[in-house]
N, C-alpha and C positions, 0 to 999 in steps of 0.2 A: 814234843817238839816235832821229831824226827817225823811223823808220821804227818804232824801238819805241815810241813815241808815237802813231804812228800804228795800231798793232796795235791799243794799249790802248783807243783809242776805238772801233777794230772790235769787240773782245770787248763793249768796254760797250753798243756800238747792238743787237748780237745778244742778249745777255742782257735788255737792256730789251723788244726785241721778242718773244723767249718768255715774258717776267712778262707781258707782257700777253695773249698768246695763254692762259698757264694751263697746265696740265696736258691740255688738250682738243686743243692746237694750232689751225689754222683750216681751215678749205672744205679749200684745194688741197692744202692738206699731205695732209689726211687722204684725200685722193683720190690722191696718190701713195703711202701706205701702204698703202691698200685695194687696189692694183693690185699693189702688189707680195706682200700677203698672199693675195690669191685668185685671182691667175690659174692658178695649177698645184691650189688646194687643192680636195681632195676631200672636202666634208662627209658624207660615208658611211664613209669609213673610219677604225677608231677607230685615237686618236693610241697611242704607244708607252707602257708601264708608265703606266697609267690607273689614279689613282686617285681618287677621287671621296670626297669629305668632303660627308655628306648631312644637315641637320636642317631641322624644320619649325619655325614660330611659330604657335600656334595664336591666331585669332579668335574666332572662335564654337564652341560645340558645343550638338547639339540629338540627343535620341533620337527614332526614329519606335519604338515599340512593339509597335503591329501589324506592322509588314513587319521589326522586329529587323534595326533598321540604328544608326547611329551616325553623325551629320550633323556633316560640320565643313568651317569655312570657315580657311584655314591661307594663309600663306606659305611656300612650301614654299623651303629654301635648297640651293643646288651650289655646287660650286667644283672644279674640277680642272685641269689642267694640260694646254697642246698644243703643242710643244717649235714645232710648224710655226705660229704666230702668234706669235712670237717677233720682236723688233727692237729698233734702238738707240735710244734714246730721245732721248741726245744729239745726235742727229744732224738731228732735226727737233721737239723739244722735245714731244712727243705720247707724255706718259704711259699713257692710258686712251683705250677706242675702242668706241664703240658700235655695234653690229650686230646687223641680223636674225636669229632664230634659224636660220631658214633655211639662212643661210651656212658655218654652222658643224660639223662633228659635235654631238652632244649625248649625252647617255647615257639609254639605255631604260629607265629607272627608273618603276616603275607600283607600285601597291596591289595585292599580290597578293589579299590577302582583300575585293575590291571588292565591293560590292551592282550596280553595274553595270556588266557584261562586255562592251558595245556601247563604253563611255569608256572603262572604268576610273579614269580621274581628268578633271575638268574643270579646265582651266587655260588660262589668258592667256596667249599666247605673246611673251610680254613680251621686252623688249631684254636681251640677256648685253651684260655689261662684259668686253672683253678689255685685260689688263694688258701694258706691253713686257715683262716677265717669260714671257711666255705663258697667265698662270694667266689662267681663265674663271671668272666669277661671274653665276647664274641667280637670280634670285628671283622667281618667278612665284607670282601668286596663284592660288587655284583652292580646288574645291568638292571634299570627298571625303563618298563613301557606302562604308561598310565595315559588314560582319557583323557580330553580338555577339547575344550568348545572352545576353538579360535573363532574370533572378530575378524571379518574383512575389511569395516568402515575405515580403518587406517591403515591400510596395508600401505607397504611392508614394513613402515614402522613405529605404529600403533603399540600400545601394550597389551599385554593381553595376560589374562588370570586363568590361572593352572593351581590345581590340586592333588596330593597324592596321600592318601590316608591307606597308615598301617594299624593291624591291629590283630587279635588271636582267631584263630578261624573257629577253632571248638571252645576253648574255656573262659565262661563267663568271669563277671567282676570278681567273685566269692572265689574262683581258685585262680587268678588270675588277673591283677592289677597291673595298670601300666601307668608309669609317671614318665615327664618329660630325663632325659640322660643331662643329671650334673643341673634338671632346672632350668636347660639353657631354652628359651623360649621363642626360636628358631632354628633352623639348618646352618651348621656350621660350613662356614665358606674362606677358611681358612686354606683349602689346595684348590680352591675350586680356581679354574681358568678357562674363559671361552672368547674366542676373537671375534663368535657373531651374535651370540644373547649376555643383556646386563639383567644382573637381578635389580630390579626398582625395590618389592617391597616382598617379604621374607618373615612368616609368623609361624609359629608353630603353637598348637593348643591341644589339650589332652579334652577328650569329651564320653560323656556316657548313654548308653542308645539302646531301646529294646525294639529288637526286629520283630517281626508279626511270626517268624517261626518259633520265637522261646520268649518266655518268660521274665528271666532272668535278664540284666542289660549286660551289655558288654562295652569295655574302654577301646579307644584308641586312638591314636597321636594321628592328628592332622597339622600336614602343612600346607600352606597357601601359600604361591608365589605372584607376585606381577614381574613379568617378563618384559623385554623390552631389546630390538635387534637392532646391531649396533649400526649406523649408516658407515657404509664401507668407503663413502669417501672420505669422514674423518678420521678411519683406520689410513687409509693411506695418504692423509697430511701431515699426520704425524710422524709418517717411516719416512717422509720426504726429508 
């Protein structure tokens, strides 16, 4: 009976400690976990059965008509699983671990129709979140510049159609498959704001394609936008 009561007290104390630490554990526990995960980890080696969910959340959109480019500020969304990064969260109370981007393998997804071939996409290397299940979530803020063929027949308020296409640069479908983030068949507009351009149509599609360089198919996620400049006269009338 005494042993049973002592066990209950011990279990209660452990639960209280973990509850106090929360999902993130403490520094000592994270240090032990990091050592176990990364001692033999190779960040260049792609994980097995790699399926990457990819999405985009638009912040702002602008057009450079002289250069024929679509300029976008956005949060990109990546989610994939890496079995090498799993751990038992019951032993340390840690559900999620934040790491630097250089420490783990990441998909080489880029903008195929980039107007800036030197940088392709300009993104901040934000910290990915690793969950005990081995799932990785990475949401970097990015600036994107893509080619777009603008038509001037209805300038300046005519509808324009533009496309942005994302895919892995080196991993074919057998090694890395792409899917729509959350199954969402459009770019997220939850935080979008522009006083100049409204988005009339917004469609995302997963594609498979074989290129002349390589016999294996590659997957991509392509967003097709129809945009239209907002009549400044209407804006002025609304503000009066």
